[in-house]
N, C-alpha and C positions, 0 to 999 in steps of 0.2 A: 832039609832046608828048603823048604818050599815057600819061603816067604818072598814076596815080591816087594821091591822097593818102589815107592811112588815118587815120581819126580816132582819137586816143588820148584815152582818158578817164582822169583821175587823180582818185582819191578820197583825201581826207585824213581819216584816222581820228583823232578826238579822244577820248581816254579821259576819262570823267567819274568822278571819285572822290568818293563821297558819304560818306566817313568822318566828316566834320565836321558832317553834317546830323543833327539830333536829331529823332526822330519823336515827335510828341505823342500821348499816349494818348487814344483816343476813348472817353470815359466812357459814352456811350449804347450803343456797340457792346459794351463790356464788360458793362454791365447787361443787355442783351438776351441775351448769351451765358449769364449766370448764370440768368436767368429760364427760358430754354429748357432748360438743363441740369436745373434743379430740376423743371420740369414733366415732362420725360422720365423723371427718376428716380422721381417720384411715380407716373406711369403704369406704369412697370415694377414698382415695388413693389406696386401694386394688382393687376397681372396675376399676379405671383408669389404674392401672398396668396390670390387667387381659385383659382389652380392648386393650391396647397397644401390649401386647404379642400376643393376638389373631390376631391383624392386621398384625404384623410382620410375624407371621406364614403363613398367607394367602399370603403375598407378597413373601415370600421365595418359597411357592408352585408355584406361577406364574413364578418366576425366574427359578426354576428347570424345569418346563414344557417347557419354552422357550429355555433353554439350551439343552434339549433333542431333541426338534424339529431342532435346529441348528445342533446338532450332526448328526441327520439323514440326513439333507440336505448335510452336508459336506461328510458324508459317500457315499451318492449317487453321489456327484460331483467327489469324489476320484475314484469311480468305473467307471464313465464315462471317466475320464482322463486315467485310466489304459487301458480301451478298445481302446481309441484313440491312446495311445502310442503303443499298440500292432499292431494296423492297420498301423501306420506310420513307424514302424520298419520292416514291411514286405519286405523281400529282393526282391521279384518280383516287388513290387511297386517302390522301389528305383531304380532298374535296368531300368524299363520303363521310369521313369523320367529322368534318366541319359542319356538314348539313345535319347528320343524324344526332351526334352527341352534343355539339355546341349550339345547335339551332341557328346557324348562320344561313344567310340567303345571299343571292347574287345582288350586287348594288344596283339600285335603280338609276336610270340616266340622270345625271346632274349631281349624284351623291359622290362620285369619284372625282377627286381633286388630284391633279398631277402637278408636281413641283419640279422646276428645273434647277440644276445646280447653280446657275448664275442668277436666279431670281432673288429679289430682296426678301428678307425674313419678315414678312408682314402677313396679316390675315387676308385671305382672298375676298374680293368684293362680292357681295351677295348677288345672286341671280334675281332677275325681276320676278320670277314665280315664287321665290322664297322670302320676299320682303314682307315681314309681318310687323316689324318695329323699325323705326329709323335707327341706324347705327351711329354711335358717337364718332366725331371727326377724328379722334386719335386712332381708331381702329381701322379706318379706311386706308386703302393703299394709295400712296403718292406715286404717280407715274410720270 
């Protein structure tokens, strides 16, 4: 009798169907979820607000630096223009240009007429050396 018996195991599987079970809502869990979500949202909003403020602060710093550079450039350009204006207003330079390029000469005595601010607006009387033709009476000065 040397036969060995093999043990056979049998498992019966029972399927459990919970379709008819209704899960009750856990009010405390739902409240905790809302509180944690609100706190996380506030933290993220604060983080984004800080980041945006920091970004704007850096941008304003760049703008201020750029404006200061432009101010320095404009100040230097103004200084150069003042030097150029002073050089162009030099009476000796104006006199040399008038003589060389425009052919002007110093006025001869008697050619220069000076008008006063309170003088009447009439033609000056001719000098005795300049009388070539008699002047009409309407053009002579009434004094």
